[in-house]
C-alpha angles and dihedrals in degrees: 000000000000131000126224123190119203133189106203129187113237092242094065099028094100093051094049089047092052091053094047092045090053088058095044094100088057102068103292123131111196120208114182122204113184119202122193120224113233116226112235096224098117095272093116114115122250128206103229092190085087093059137070109213113192100168097108100036092113093063112101101183109027092187093054090044091055092046092051090052093050094047093070 
């Protein structure tokens, strides 16, 4: 038995699966692996362990600072 790995665009996926499913009875085992495309809108997660953020170092009491901001 041989293995073929395909990357298929969404617009032709149904057509390819139709053809493959029509051959299913003739010795083909279909294993689907769906991948989700990530939108590139800034919602990707970041690992902040690689960064040193010093913007709030001057704040001695973060809870008091937040409460002061919210009180406006």
